Structures are given as C-alpha cells and as structure tokens.
C-alpha positions in Angstrom: -43.1 -72.8 -0.2 -44.0 -70.2 2.3 -41.6 -68.5 4.6 -42.9 -69.6 7.6 -42.8 -73.5 6.8 -39.3 -73.1 6.0 -37.1 -75.6 8.1 -33.2 -75.4 8.1 -32.9 -79.2 7.1 -34.4 -78.3 3.5 -31.1 -76.8 2.9 -27.9 -78.7 2.3 -24.9 -78.4 4.6 -23.2 -76.3 2.1 -26.6 -73.9 1.7 -26.7 -73.7 5.3 -23.0 -72.8 5.6 -23.3 -70.0 3.0 -26.8 -68.9 4.2 -25.4 -68.2 7.6 -22.4 -66.6 6.7 -24.5 -64.2 4.4 -26.7 -63.4 7.3 -23.8 -62.5 9.3 -23.1 -60.0 6.5 -20.5 -61.5 4.4 -20.2 -60.6 0.7 -20.3 -63.4 -1.9 -16.5 -62.9 -2.2 -15.8 -63.3 1.6 -17.7 -66.2 1.7 -16.0 -67.6 -1.5 -12.5 -67.0 0.2 -13.3 -68.5 3.5 -15.2 -71.7 1.8 -12.7 -71.9 -1.1 -15.5 -71.0 -3.7 -15.6 -68.5 -6.3 -18.2 -65.6 -6.0 -20.1 -66.8 -8.7 -20.4 -70.2 -7.0 -21.4 -68.6 -3.9 -24.0 -66.2 -6.0 -25.5 -69.5 -7.1 -26.0 -71.2 -3.8 -27.8 -68.2 -2.8 -30.2 -68.5 -5.8 -31.2 -72.0 -4.6 -31.4 -70.7 -1.1 -33.6 -67.7 -2.0 -35.9 -70.2 -3.6 -36.1 -73.0 -1.0 -36.6 -70.2 1.7 -39.1 -68.0 -0.3 -37.1 -64.8 0.1 -35.4 -62.4 -2.5 -32.8 -60.7 -0.7 -29.9 -61.2 1.4 -32.4 -58.8 4.0 -34.7 -61.1 3.6 -32.7 -64.4 4.8 -31.1 -62.6 7.6 -34.6 -61.7 9.0 -36.1 -64.9 8.0 -33.2 -67.0 10.0 -33.4 -64.6 13.0 -37.3 -65.5 12.9 -36.6 -68.9 12.7 -34.2 -68.8 15.8 -31.3 -70.0 13.4 -29.2 -66.9 14.0 -29.4 -64.6 17.2 -27.5 -64.3 20.5 -24.9 -66.7 18.5 -23.1 -65.4 15.4 -24.8 -67.9 12.8 -21.4 -69.9 12.2 -21.4 -70.5 15.9 -25.3 -72.1 15.6 -24.4 -74.3 12.9 -21.5 -75.6 14.8 -23.3 -75.6 18.2 -21.7 -73.6 20.3 -24.0 -72.8 23.3 -24.0 -69.5 25.0 -22.6 -70.1 28.4 -24.3 -68.3 31.6 -22.6 -65.4 33.2 
C-alpha cells in the first residue's frame, strides 16, 4: 500500500490511539503507561502501524499523519476525540 492511499480507518482504534501519541512525541514507555500496556506491546502495535501506513520510522509516521490532516493545529489526541478549535 502506498502512503498516499493510507486512510485512518485502516488502523484499529488502538493503533490510531498509539499512532497519534507517538506522532505527538511520546516514547513507547510513555504510551504504555498512558494506555496500561507494556512498552513491548506498544512496539508490536507500531510494527503493524508502520506496515499498514507504509512508513518505517516514528518521524515518518508523524509526517504522514500531518500531511493526511490527522494531526496539525490540534494535538493528535484531541483529533481522535473530535475536539474542535474554537474561533478566537
């Protein structure tokens, strides 16, 4: 699958949750602590996420999610839960 064809609905809810935290800069350990997972489980999820998205690094994942509009003005976690920016 090419990166340009990636859709967020191809990731499970848990994978999307992990991907957005990683894209926000969290380490495997931090993600694991937040989600009550071991860092090895987070690592396994990341391998599947990389395969599904066609990227090979955390930086590549963050860049791809930004280009796809999944992260940007909002934190990735806000994006998952549908928090919207309010006009100033």
